PDB file of N, CA, C and O in Angstrom:
ATOM      1  N   MET A   1     -16.282  -6.221   1.199  1.00  0.00           N
ATOM      2  CA  MET A   1     -15.664  -7.403   0.898  1.00  0.00           C
ATOM      3  C   MET A   1     -16.513  -8.564   1.005  1.00  0.00           C
ATOM      4  O   MET A   1     -17.004  -9.077   0.000  1.00  0.00           O
ATOM      5  N   HIS A   2     -16.740  -9.070   2.334  1.00  0.00           N
ATOM      6  CA  HIS A   2     -17.695 -10.025   2.578  1.00  0.00           C
ATOM      7  C   HIS A   2     -17.893 -11.079   1.554  1.00  0.00           C
ATOM      8  O   HIS A   2     -18.989 -11.259   1.024  1.00  0.00           O
ATOM      9  N   GLY A   3     -16.811 -11.793   1.268  1.00  0.00           N
ATOM     10  CA  GLY A   3     -16.939 -12.891   0.293  1.00  0.00           C
ATOM     11  C   GLY A   3     -16.923 -12.382  -1.157  1.00  0.00           C
ATOM     12  O   GLY A   3     -17.106 -13.202  -2.056  1.00  0.00           O
ATOM     13  N   GLU A   4     -16.735 -11.192  -1.423  1.00  0.00           N
ATOM     14  CA  GLU A   4     -16.592 -10.712  -2.749  1.00  0.00           C
ATOM     15  C   GLU A   4     -15.169 -10.924  -3.325  1.00  0.00           C
ATOM     16  O   GLU A   4     -14.177 -10.763  -2.613  1.00  0.00           O
ATOM     17  N   GLU A   5     -15.093 -11.252  -4.498  1.00  0.00           N
ATOM     18  CA  GLU A   5     -13.762 -11.417  -5.234  1.00  0.00           C
ATOM     19  C   GLU A   5     -13.270  -9.939  -5.548  1.00  0.00           C
ATOM     20  O   GLU A   5     -14.032  -9.092  -6.014  1.00  0.00           O
ATOM     21  N   ILE A   6     -11.944  -9.700  -5.257  1.00  0.00           N
ATOM     22  CA  ILE A   6     -11.398  -8.353  -5.624  1.00  0.00           C
ATOM     23  C   ILE A   6     -10.347  -8.709  -6.529  1.00  0.00           C
ATOM     24  O   ILE A   6      -9.786  -9.800  -6.416  1.00  0.00           O
ATOM     25  N   HIS A   7     -10.022  -7.861  -7.441  1.00  0.00           N
ATOM     26  CA  HIS A   7      -8.936  -8.066  -8.405  1.00  0.00           C
ATOM     27  C   HIS A   7      -7.651  -7.212  -8.001  1.00  0.00           C
ATOM     28  O   HIS A   7      -7.769  -6.018  -7.728  1.00  0.00           O
ATOM     29  N   VAL A   8      -6.564  -7.786  -7.976  1.00  0.00           N
ATOM     30  CA  VAL A   8      -5.373  -7.153  -7.555  1.00  0.00           C
ATOM     31  C   VAL A   8      -4.253  -7.492  -8.624  1.00  0.00           C
ATOM     32  O   VAL A   8      -4.269  -8.505  -9.323  1.00  0.00           O
ATOM     33  N   THR A   9      -3.228  -6.461  -8.657  1.00  0.00           N
ATOM     34  CA  THR A   9      -2.261  -6.746  -9.520  1.00  0.00           C
ATOM     35  C   THR A   9      -1.190  -7.908  -8.856  1.00  0.00           C
ATOM     36  O   THR A   9      -1.321  -8.330  -7.708  1.00  0.00           O
ATOM     37  N   ARG A  10      -0.239  -8.291  -9.678  1.00  0.00           N
ATOM     38  CA  ARG A  10       0.726  -9.219  -9.237  1.00  0.00           C
ATOM     39  C   ARG A  10       1.485  -8.681  -7.935  1.00  0.00           C
ATOM     40  O   ARG A  10       1.689  -9.414  -6.967  1.00  0.00           O
ATOM     41  N   LYS A  11       1.849  -7.467  -7.983  1.00  0.00           N
ATOM     42  CA  LYS A  11       2.774  -6.900  -6.944  1.00  0.00           C
ATOM     43  C   LYS A  11       1.717  -6.756  -5.654  1.00  0.00           C
ATOM     44  O   LYS A  11       2.084  -7.097  -4.530  1.00  0.00           O
ATOM     45  N   GLU A  12       0.520  -6.283  -5.873  1.00  0.00           N
ATOM     46  CA  GLU A  12      -0.436  -6.213  -4.756  1.00  0.00           C
ATOM     47  C   GLU A  12      -0.515  -7.615  -4.088  1.00  0.00           C
ATOM     48  O   GLU A  12      -0.333  -7.817  -2.887  1.00  0.00           O
ATOM     49  N   PHE A  13      -0.792  -8.498  -4.965  1.00  0.00           N
ATOM     50  CA  PHE A  13      -0.858  -9.907  -4.403  1.00  0.00           C
ATOM     51  C   PHE A  13       0.290 -10.488  -3.656  1.00  0.00           C
ATOM     52  O   PHE A  13       0.156 -11.248  -2.697  1.00  0.00           O
ATOM     53  N   ASP A  14       1.368 -10.110  -4.123  1.00  0.00           N
ATOM     54  CA  ASP A  14       2.798 -10.471  -3.433  1.00  0.00           C
ATOM     55  C   ASP A  14       2.911  -9.717  -2.128  1.00  0.00           C
ATOM     56  O   ASP A  14       3.335 -10.283  -1.121  1.00  0.00           O
ATOM     57  N   LEU A  15       2.544  -8.463  -2.128  1.00  0.00           N
ATOM     58  CA  LEU A  15       2.654  -7.713  -0.922  1.00  0.00           C
ATOM     59  C   LEU A  15       1.655  -8.193   0.176  1.00  0.00           C
ATOM     60  O   LEU A  15       2.003  -8.274   1.354  1.00  0.00           O
ATOM     61  N   LEU A  16       0.375  -8.513  -0.262  1.00  0.00           N
ATOM     62  CA  LEU A  16      -0.663  -8.865   0.742  1.00  0.00           C
ATOM     63  C   LEU A  16      -0.237 -10.279   1.145  1.00  0.00           C
ATOM     64  O   LEU A  16      -0.443 -10.588   2.319  1.00  0.00           O
ATOM     65  N   ALA A  17       0.297 -11.129   0.380  1.00  0.00           N
ATOM     66  CA  ALA A  17       0.667 -12.510   0.670  1.00  0.00           C
ATOM     67  C   ALA A  17       1.860 -12.507   1.797  1.00  0.00           C
ATOM     68  O   ALA A  17       1.929 -13.295   2.740  1.00  0.00           O
ATOM     69  N   MET A  18       2.814 -11.420   1.488  1.00  0.00           N
ATOM     70  CA  MET A  18       3.703 -11.390   2.509  1.00  0.00           C
ATOM     71  C   MET A  18       3.332 -10.911   3.827  1.00  0.00           C
ATOM     72  O   MET A  18       3.851 -11.350   4.853  1.00  0.00           O
ATOM     73  N   LEU A  19       2.356  -9.933   3.804  1.00  0.00           N
ATOM     74  CA  LEU A  19       1.739  -9.407   5.131  1.00  0.00           C
ATOM     75  C   LEU A  19       0.940 -10.527   5.789  1.00  0.00           C
ATOM     76  O   LEU A  19       0.937 -10.599   7.018  1.00  0.00           O
ATOM     77  N   MET A  20       0.313 -11.341   5.105  1.00  0.00           N
ATOM     78  CA  MET A  20      -0.424 -12.371   5.517  1.00  0.00           C
ATOM     79  C   MET A  20       0.308 -13.535   6.190  1.00  0.00           C
ATOM     80  O   MET A  20      -0.294 -14.281   6.962  1.00  0.00           O
ATOM     81  N   GLU A  21       1.592 -13.691   5.903  1.00  0.00           N
ATOM     82  CA  GLU A  21       2.368 -14.669   6.480  1.00  0.00           C
ATOM     83  C   GLU A  21       2.552 -14.626   7.981  1.00  0.00           C
ATOM     84  O   GLU A  21       2.810 -15.633   8.641  1.00  0.00           O
ATOM     85  N   ALA A  22       2.404 -13.389   8.499  1.00  0.00           N
ATOM     86  CA  ALA A  22       2.503 -13.280   9.978  1.00  0.00           C
ATOM     87  C   ALA A  22       1.592 -11.935  10.293  1.00  0.00           C
ATOM     88  O   ALA A  22       2.111 -10.836  10.486  1.00  0.00           O
ATOM     89  N   PRO A  23       0.267 -12.152  10.317  1.00  0.00           N
ATOM     90  CA  PRO A  23      -0.624 -11.152  10.721  1.00  0.00           C
ATOM     91  C   PRO A  23      -0.290 -10.523  11.996  1.00  0.00           C
ATOM     92  O   PRO A  23      -0.089 -11.232  12.982  1.00  0.00           O
ATOM     93  N   GLY A  24      -0.208  -9.150  12.064  1.00  0.00           N
ATOM     94  CA  GLY A  24       0.131  -8.469  13.315  1.00  0.00           C
ATOM     95  C   GLY A  24       1.510  -8.270  13.457  1.00  0.00           C
ATOM     96  O   GLY A  24       1.886  -7.421  14.266  1.00  0.00           O
ATOM     97  N   ALA A  25       2.440  -8.997  12.718  1.00  0.00           N
ATOM     98  CA  ALA A  25       3.828  -8.743  12.838  1.00  0.00           C
ATOM     99  C   ALA A  25       4.199  -7.561  11.901  1.00  0.00           C
ATOM    100  O   ALA A  25       3.650  -7.495  10.801  1.00  0.00           O
ATOM    101  N   VAL A  26       5.090  -6.639  12.276  1.00  0.00           N
ATOM    102  CA  VAL A  26       5.568  -5.435  11.481  1.00  0.00           C
ATOM    103  C   VAL A  26       6.580  -6.074  10.543  1.00  0.00           C
ATOM    104  O   VAL A  26       7.485  -6.856  10.834  1.00  0.00           O
ATOM    105  N   MET A  27       6.227  -5.556   9.299  1.00  0.00           N
ATOM    106  CA  MET A  27       7.227  -6.034   8.138  1.00  0.00           C
ATOM    107  C   MET A  27       7.926  -4.670   7.631  1.00  0.00           C
ATOM    108  O   MET A  27       7.293  -3.728   7.154  1.00  0.00           O
ATOM    109  N   GLY A  28       9.268  -4.703   7.796  1.00  0.00           N
ATOM    110  CA  GLY A  28       9.965  -3.506   7.440  1.00  0.00           C
ATOM    111  C   GLY A  28       9.884  -3.227   6.024  1.00  0.00           C
ATOM    112  O   GLY A  28       9.740  -4.082   5.150  1.00  0.00           O
ATOM    113  N   ARG A  29       9.990  -1.919   5.841  1.00  0.00           N
ATOM    114  CA  ARG A  29       9.883  -1.332   4.343  1.00  0.00           C
ATOM    115  C   ARG A  29      11.055  -2.118   3.408  1.00  0.00           C
ATOM    116  O   ARG A  29      10.786  -2.651   2.332  1.00  0.00           O
ATOM    117  N   GLN A  30      12.295  -2.094   3.964  1.00  0.00           N
ATOM    118  CA  GLN A  30      13.248  -2.652   3.176  1.00  0.00           C
ATOM    119  C   GLN A  30      13.118  -4.124   2.994  1.00  0.00           C
ATOM    120  O   GLN A  30      13.476  -4.607   1.919  1.00  0.00           O
ATOM    121  N   ASP A  31      12.626  -4.914   3.969  1.00  0.00           N
ATOM    122  CA  ASP A  31      12.247  -6.273   3.755  1.00  0.00           C
ATOM    123  C   ASP A  31      11.044  -6.505   2.694  1.00  0.00           C
ATOM    124  O   ASP A  31      11.026  -7.476   1.937  1.00  0.00           O
ATOM    125  N   ILE A  32      10.200  -5.664   2.719  1.00  0.00           N
ATOM    126  CA  ILE A  32       8.976  -5.726   1.751  1.00  0.00           C
ATOM    127  C   ILE A  32       9.647  -5.378   0.349  1.00  0.00           C
ATOM    128  O   ILE A  32       9.368  -6.043  -0.648  1.00  0.00           O
ATOM    129  N   MET A  33      10.414  -4.466   0.314  1.00  0.00           N
ATOM    130  CA  MET A  33      11.005  -4.072  -0.976  1.00  0.00           C
ATOM    131  C   MET A  33      11.809  -5.135  -1.710  1.00  0.00           C
ATOM    132  O   MET A  33      11.647  -5.455  -2.888  1.00  0.00           O
ATOM    133  N   SER A  34      12.677  -5.629  -0.879  1.00  0.00           N
ATOM    134  CA  SER A  34      13.672  -6.640  -1.292  1.00  0.00           C
ATOM    135  C   SER A  34      12.853  -8.047  -1.700  1.00  0.00           C
ATOM    136  O   SER A  34      13.250  -8.768  -2.615  1.00  0.00           O
ATOM    137  N   ARG A  35      11.739  -8.322  -0.956  1.00  0.00           N
ATOM    138  CA  ARG A  35      11.038  -9.561  -1.196  1.00  0.00           C
ATOM    139  C   ARG A  35      10.047  -9.439  -2.384  1.00  0.00           C
ATOM    140  O   ARG A  35       9.970 -10.291  -3.269  1.00  0.00           O
ATOM    141  N   VAL A  36       9.282  -8.294  -2.334  1.00  0.00           N
ATOM    142  CA  VAL A  36       8.301  -8.142  -3.381  1.00  0.00           C
ATOM    143  C   VAL A  36       8.744  -7.566  -4.653  1.00  0.00           C
ATOM    144  O   VAL A  36       8.310  -8.042  -5.702  1.00  0.00           O
ATOM    145  N   TRP A  37       9.643  -6.499  -4.658  1.00  0.00           N
ATOM    146  CA  TRP A  37      10.142  -5.953  -5.800  1.00  0.00           C
ATOM    147  C   TRP A  37      11.408  -6.651  -6.279  1.00  0.00           C
ATOM    148  O   TRP A  37      11.444  -7.221  -7.370  1.00  0.00           O
ATOM    149  N   ASP A  38      12.457  -6.598  -5.440  1.00  0.00           N
ATOM    150  CA  ASP A  38      13.750  -7.154  -5.717  1.00  0.00           C
ATOM    151  C   ASP A  38      14.738  -6.511  -4.926  1.00  0.00           C
ATOM    152  O   ASP A  38      14.648  -5.305  -4.698  1.00  0.00           O
ATOM    153  N   GLU A  39      15.755  -7.260  -4.445  1.00  0.00           N
ATOM    154  CA  GLU A  39      16.775  -6.654  -3.595  1.00  0.00           C
ATOM    155  C   GLU A  39      17.573  -5.741  -4.400  1.00  0.00           C
ATOM    156  O   GLU A  39      18.337  -4.961  -3.834  1.00  0.00           O
ATOM    157  N   ASN A  40      17.465  -5.765  -5.710  1.00  0.00           N
ATOM    158  CA  ASN A  40      18.339  -4.889  -6.600  1.00  0.00           C
ATOM    159  C   ASN A  40      17.432  -3.723  -7.179  1.00  0.00           C
ATOM    160  O   ASN A  40      17.803  -3.099  -8.173  1.00  0.00           O
ATOM    161  N   TRP A  41      16.237  -3.442  -6.536  1.00  0.00           N
ATOM    162  CA  TRP A  41      15.253  -2.378  -7.038  1.00  0.00           C
ATOM    163  C   TRP A  41      16.011  -1.054  -6.667  1.00  0.00           C
ATOM    164  O   TRP A  41      16.494  -0.772  -5.570  1.00  0.00           O
ATOM    165  N   PHE A  42      16.010  -0.301  -7.817  1.00  0.00           N
ATOM    166  CA  PHE A  42      16.716   0.869  -7.722  1.00  0.00           C
ATOM    167  C   PHE A  42      15.806   2.217  -7.803  1.00  0.00           C
ATOM    168  O   PHE A  42      16.309   3.339  -7.878  1.00  0.00           O
ATOM    169  N   GLY A  43      14.408   1.970  -7.778  1.00  0.00           N
ATOM    170  CA  GLY A  43      13.443   2.947  -7.939  1.00  0.00           C
ATOM    171  C   GLY A  43      13.129   3.485  -6.524  1.00  0.00           C
ATOM    172  O   GLY A  43      13.701   3.112  -5.500  1.00  0.00           O
ATOM    173  N   SER A  44      12.185   4.373  -6.597  1.00  0.00           N
ATOM    174  CA  SER A  44      11.721   4.903  -5.157  1.00  0.00           C
ATOM    175  C   SER A  44      10.945   3.839  -4.407  1.00  0.00           C
ATOM    176  O   SER A  44      10.261   2.950  -4.914  1.00  0.00           O
ATOM    177  N   THR A  45      11.173   4.087  -3.026  1.00  0.00           N
ATOM    178  CA  THR A  45      10.441   3.080  -2.157  1.00  0.00           C
ATOM    179  C   THR A  45       8.886   3.707  -2.067  1.00  0.00           C
ATOM    180  O   THR A  45       8.027   3.120  -1.408  1.00  0.00           O
ATOM    181  N   ARG A  46       8.645   4.768  -2.681  1.00  0.00           N
ATOM    182  CA  ARG A  46       7.349   5.309  -2.697  1.00  0.00           C
ATOM    183  C   ARG A  46       6.356   4.482  -3.364  1.00  0.00           C
ATOM    184  O   ARG A  46       5.148   4.559  -3.136  1.00  0.00           O
ATOM    185  N   THR A  47       6.970   3.589  -4.300  1.00  0.00           N
ATOM    186  CA  THR A  47       6.007   2.718  -5.077  1.00  0.00           C
ATOM    187  C   THR A  47       5.312   1.664  -3.968  1.00  0.00           C
ATOM    188  O   THR A  47       4.215   1.179  -4.248  1.00  0.00           O
ATOM    189  N   LEU A  48       5.888   1.366  -2.867  1.00  0.00           N
ATOM    190  CA  LEU A  48       5.372   0.685  -1.875  1.00  0.00           C
ATOM    191  C   LEU A  48       4.208   1.324  -1.283  1.00  0.00           C
ATOM    192  O   LEU A  48       3.168   0.670  -1.201  1.00  0.00           O
ATOM    193  N   ASP A  49       4.257   2.595  -0.833  1.00  0.00           N
ATOM    194  CA  ASP A  49       3.228   3.292  -0.529  1.00  0.00           C
ATOM    195  C   ASP A  49       2.048   3.441  -1.488  1.00  0.00           C
ATOM    196  O   ASP A  49       0.896   3.433  -1.053  1.00  0.00           O
ATOM    197  N   VAL A  50       2.314   3.573  -2.743  1.00  0.00           N
ATOM    198  CA  VAL A  50       1.316   3.685  -3.727  1.00  0.00           C
ATOM    199  C   VAL A  50       0.568   2.241  -3.696  1.00  0.00           C
ATOM    200  O   VAL A  50      -0.656   2.189  -3.814  1.00  0.00           O
ATOM    201  N   HIS A  51       1.281   1.186  -3.549  1.00  0.00           N
ATOM    202  CA  HIS A  51       0.586  -0.205  -3.766  1.00  0.00           C
ATOM    203  C   HIS A  51      -0.133  -0.321  -2.574  1.00  0.00           C
ATOM    204  O   HIS A  51      -1.260  -0.805  -2.682  1.00  0.00           O
ATOM    205  N   VAL A  52       0.300   0.048  -1.322  1.00  0.00           N
ATOM    206  CA  VAL A  52      -0.540  -0.194  -0.080  1.00  0.00           C
ATOM    207  C   VAL A  52      -1.720   0.563  -0.116  1.00  0.00           C
ATOM    208  O   VAL A  52      -2.757   0.101   0.360  1.00  0.00           O
ATOM    209  N   GLY A  53      -1.665   1.950  -0.756  1.00  0.00           N
ATOM    210  CA  GLY A  53      -2.860   2.831  -0.883  1.00  0.00           C
ATOM    211  C   GLY A  53      -3.843   2.069  -1.813  1.00  0.00           C
ATOM    212  O   GLY A  53      -5.043   2.079  -1.537  1.00  0.00           O
ATOM    213  N   SER A  54      -3.430   1.481  -2.785  1.00  0.00           N
ATOM    214  CA  SER A  54      -4.206   0.812  -3.862  1.00  0.00           C
ATOM    215  C   SER A  54      -4.906  -0.365  -3.164  1.00  0.00           C
ATOM    216  O   SER A  54      -6.120  -0.538  -3.279  1.00  0.00           O
ATOM    217  N   LEU A  55      -4.077  -1.205  -2.405  1.00  0.00           N
ATOM    218  CA  LEU A  55      -4.791  -2.367  -1.615  1.00  0.00           C
ATOM    219  C   LEU A  55      -5.657  -1.948  -0.786  1.00  0.00           C
ATOM    220  O   LEU A  55      -6.726  -2.554  -0.722  1.00  0.00           O
ATOM    221  N   ARG A  56      -5.432  -0.874   0.010  1.00  0.00           N
ATOM    222  CA  ARG A  56      -6.416  -0.417   0.997  1.00  0.00           C
ATOM    223  C   ARG A  56      -7.670  -0.042   0.382  1.00  0.00           C
ATOM    224  O   ARG A  56      -8.737  -0.329   0.923  1.00  0.00           O
ATOM    225  N   SER A  57      -7.604   0.623  -0.787  1.00  0.00           N
ATOM    226  CA  SER A  57      -8.780   1.014  -1.540  1.00  0.00           C
ATOM    227  C   SER A  57      -9.611  -0.194  -1.971  1.00  0.00           C
ATOM    228  O   SER A  57     -10.839  -0.221  -1.889  1.00  0.00           O
ATOM    229  N   LYS A  58      -8.863  -1.177  -2.430  1.00  0.00           N
ATOM    230  CA  LYS A  58      -9.571  -2.389  -3.071  1.00  0.00           C
ATOM    231  C   LYS A  58     -10.171  -3.253  -1.794  1.00  0.00           C
ATOM    232  O   LYS A  58     -11.234  -3.860  -1.926  1.00  0.00           O
ATOM    233  N   LEU A  59      -9.445  -3.275  -0.571  1.00  0.00           N
ATOM    234  CA  LEU A  59     -10.016  -3.966   0.559  1.00  0.00           C
ATOM    235  C   LEU A  59     -11.212  -3.242   1.253  1.00  0.00           C
ATOM    236  O   LEU A  59     -11.902  -3.731   2.149  1.00  0.00           O
ATOM    237  N   GLY A  60     -11.342  -2.091   0.742  1.00  0.00           N
ATOM    238  CA  GLY A  60     -12.529  -1.240   1.254  1.00  0.00           C
ATOM    239  C   GLY A  60     -12.316  -0.542   2.507  1.00  0.00           C
ATOM    240  O   GLY A  60     -13.242   0.041   3.070  1.00  0.00           O
ATOM    241  N   SER A  61     -11.084  -0.576   2.990  1.00  0.00           N
ATOM    242  CA  SER A  61     -10.807  -0.034   4.327  1.00  0.00           C
ATOM    243  C   SER A  61      -9.358   0.041   4.545  1.00  0.00           C
ATOM    244  O   SER A  61      -8.583  -0.788   4.069  1.00  0.00           O
ATOM    245  N   SER A  62      -8.964   1.126   5.331  1.00  0.00           N
ATOM    246  CA  SER A  62      -7.465   1.249   5.469  1.00  0.00           C
ATOM    247  C   SER A  62      -7.095   0.542   6.831  1.00  0.00           C
ATOM    248  O   SER A  62      -5.934   0.505   7.239  1.00  0.00           O
ATOM    249  N   GLU A  63      -8.192  -0.033   7.527  1.00  0.00           N
ATOM    250  CA  GLU A  63      -7.835  -0.689   8.677  1.00  0.00           C
ATOM    251  C   GLU A  63      -7.031  -1.970   8.513  1.00  0.00           C
ATOM    252  O   GLU A  63      -6.353  -2.376   9.457  1.00  0.00           O
ATOM    253  N   TRP A  64      -7.077  -2.643   7.323  1.00  0.00           N
ATOM    254  CA  TRP A  64      -6.436  -3.890   7.058  1.00  0.00           C
ATOM    255  C   TRP A  64      -5.006  -3.787   7.131  1.00  0.00           C
ATOM    256  O   TRP A  64      -4.356  -4.654   7.716  1.00  0.00           O
ATOM    257  N   ILE A  65      -4.468  -2.801   6.587  1.00  0.00           N
ATOM    258  CA  ILE A  65      -2.894  -2.621   6.506  1.00  0.00           C
ATOM    259  C   ILE A  65      -2.606  -1.422   7.333  1.00  0.00           C
ATOM    260  O   ILE A  65      -3.023  -0.316   6.991  1.00  0.00           O
ATOM    261  N   GLU A  66      -1.917  -1.603   8.393  1.00  0.00           N
ATOM    262  CA  GLU A  66      -1.565  -0.446   9.266  1.00  0.00           C
ATOM    263  C   GLU A  66      -0.104   0.024   9.018  1.00  0.00           C
ATOM    264  O   GLU A  66       0.836  -0.748   8.829  1.00  0.00           O
ATOM    265  N   THR A  67      -0.029   1.301   9.038  1.00  0.00           N
ATOM    266  CA  THR A  67       1.419   1.871   8.878  1.00  0.00           C
ATOM    267  C   THR A  67       2.044   2.039  10.299  1.00  0.00           C
ATOM    268  O   THR A  67       1.537   2.626  11.255  1.00  0.00           O
ATOM    269  N   VAL A  68       3.227   1.415  10.243  1.00  0.00           N
ATOM    270  CA  VAL A  68       4.112   1.619  11.478  1.00  0.00           C
ATOM    271  C   VAL A  68       5.111   2.588  11.161  1.00  0.00           C
ATOM    272  O   VAL A  68       6.129   2.337  10.515  1.00  0.00           O
ATOM    273  N   ARG A  69       4.807   3.665  11.615  1.00  0.00           N
ATOM    274  CA  ARG A  69       5.630   4.997  11.139  1.00  0.00           C
ATOM    275  C   ARG A  69       7.192   4.696  11.485  1.00  0.00           C
ATOM    276  O   ARG A  69       7.604   4.292  12.573  1.00  0.00           O
ATOM    277  N   GLY A  70       7.980   4.981  10.317  1.00  0.00           N
ATOM    278  CA  GLY A  70       9.337   4.813  10.462  1.00  0.00           C
ATOM    279  C   GLY A  70       9.923   3.367  10.424  1.00  0.00           C
ATOM    280  O   GLY A  70      11.115   3.095  10.568  1.00  0.00           O
ATOM    281  N   VAL A  71       8.984   2.544  10.225  1.00  0.00           N
ATOM    282  CA  VAL A  71       9.343   1.035  10.273  1.00  0.00           C
ATOM    283  C   VAL A  71       8.863   0.323   8.906  1.00  0.00           C
ATOM    284  O   VAL A  71       9.632  -0.067   8.028  1.00  0.00           O
ATOM    285  N   GLY A  72       7.441   0.221   8.882  1.00  0.00           N
ATOM    286  CA  GLY A  72       6.938  -0.448   7.676  1.00  0.00           C
ATOM    287  C   GLY A  72       5.429  -0.591   7.799  1.00  0.00           C
ATOM    288  O   GLY A  72       4.736   0.391   8.066  1.00  0.00           O
ATOM    289  N   TYR A  73       4.891  -1.847   7.600  1.00  0.00           N
ATOM    290  CA  TYR A  73       3.501  -2.211   7.503  1.00  0.00           C
ATOM    291  C   TYR A  73       3.236  -3.402   8.323  1.00  0.00           C
ATOM    292  O   TYR A  73       4.152  -4.182   8.586  1.00  0.00           O
ATOM    293  N   ARG A  74       1.914  -3.604   8.784  1.00  0.00           N
ATOM    294  CA  ARG A  74       1.562  -4.815   9.371  1.00  0.00           C
ATOM    295  C   ARG A  74       0.093  -5.103   8.919  1.00  0.00           C
ATOM    296  O   ARG A  74      -0.700  -4.182   8.725  1.00  0.00           O
ATOM    297  N   LEU A  75      -0.213  -6.325   8.772  1.00  0.00           N
ATOM    298  CA  LEU A  75      -1.766  -6.775   8.467  1.00  0.00           C
ATOM    299  C   LEU A  75      -2.401  -6.786   9.841  1.00  0.00           C
ATOM    300  O   LEU A  75      -1.882  -7.336  10.812  1.00  0.00           O
ATOM    301  N   THR A  76      -3.508  -6.171   9.861  1.00  0.00           N
ATOM    302  CA  THR A  76      -4.353  -6.118  10.993  1.00  0.00           C
ATOM    303  C   THR A  76      -5.720  -6.725  10.716  1.00  0.00           C
ATOM    304  O   THR A  76      -6.076  -6.619   9.542  1.00  0.00           O
ATOM    305  N   ILE A  77      -6.576  -7.348  11.555  1.00  0.00           N
ATOM    306  CA  ILE A  77      -7.809  -7.733  11.267  1.00  0.00           C
ATOM    307  C   ILE A  77      -8.762  -6.891  11.920  1.00  0.00           C
ATOM    308  O   ILE A  77      -8.836  -7.012  13.143  1.00  0.00           O
ATOM    309  N   PRO A  78      -9.569  -5.994  11.306  1.00  0.00           N
ATOM    310  CA  PRO A  78     -10.556  -5.171  11.895  1.00  0.00           C
ATOM    311  C   PRO A  78     -11.535  -5.914  12.810  1.00  0.00           C
ATOM    312  O   PRO A  78     -11.913  -7.046  12.511  1.00  0.00           O
ATOM    313  N   ALA A  79     -11.930  -5.322  13.864  1.00  0.00           N
ATOM    314  CA  ALA A  79     -12.906  -5.875  14.723  1.00  0.00           C
ATOM    315  C   ALA A  79     -14.248  -6.274  13.918  1.00  0.00           C
ATOM    316  O   ALA A  79     -14.871  -7.296  14.208  1.00  0.00           O
ATOM    317  N   ALA A  80     -14.628  -5.447  12.945  1.00  0.00           N
ATOM    318  CA  ALA A  80     -15.840  -5.750  12.192  1.00  0.00           C
ATOM    319  C   ALA A  80     -15.561  -6.963  11.274  1.00  0.00           C
ATOM    320  O   ALA A  80     -16.575  -7.516  10.847  1.00  0.00           O
ATOM    321  N   ALA A  81     -14.455  -7.439  10.921  1.00  0.00           N
ATOM    322  CA  ALA A  81     -14.300  -8.626  10.173  1.00  0.00           C
ATOM    323  C   ALA A  81     -14.614  -9.939  10.891  1.00  0.00           C
ATOM    324  O   ALA A  81     -14.917 -10.968  10.287  1.00  0.00           O
ATOM    325  N   HIS A  82     -14.515  -9.829  12.316  1.00  0.00           N
ATOM    326  CA  HIS A  82     -14.699 -11.039  13.140  1.00  0.00           C
ATOM    327  C   HIS A  82     -16.226 -11.295  13.315  1.00  0.00           C
ATOM    328  O   HIS A  82     -16.617 -12.347  13.820  1.00  0.00           O
ATOM    329  N   THR A  83     -17.102 -10.310  12.889  1.00  0.00           N
ATOM    330  CA  THR A  83     -18.629 -10.649  12.917  1.00  0.00           C
ATOM    331  C   THR A  83     -19.120 -11.137  11.714  1.00  0.00           C
ATOM    332  O   THR A  83     -20.308 -11.440  11.610  1.00  0.00           O
TER     333      THR A  83
END
C-alpha cells in the first residue's frame, strides 16, 4: 500500500468508510448490512464476508480488518503501518 492508490467498488468503499468511523470499535454484522447494503436487504449476509475478503486482498493484508467471531468486524491498524 504505502501511498499507492487502490481501486475499490462502491460497496467496498462504503464498508471501509463505516469501519474507519471508529477504528478499533466492533461493528456488528447486522449494523453493517443495514447501513452499507440497506435495512431491507433480503440477500445472504455472506455478501459481507465476500466484500471483506476482497478489501483485505486489496489492502494487501488481512490485519486491517479483524473478524470478531459471532459479532462482526473492526478496523485495526497493524503495527507495521505505524513505521
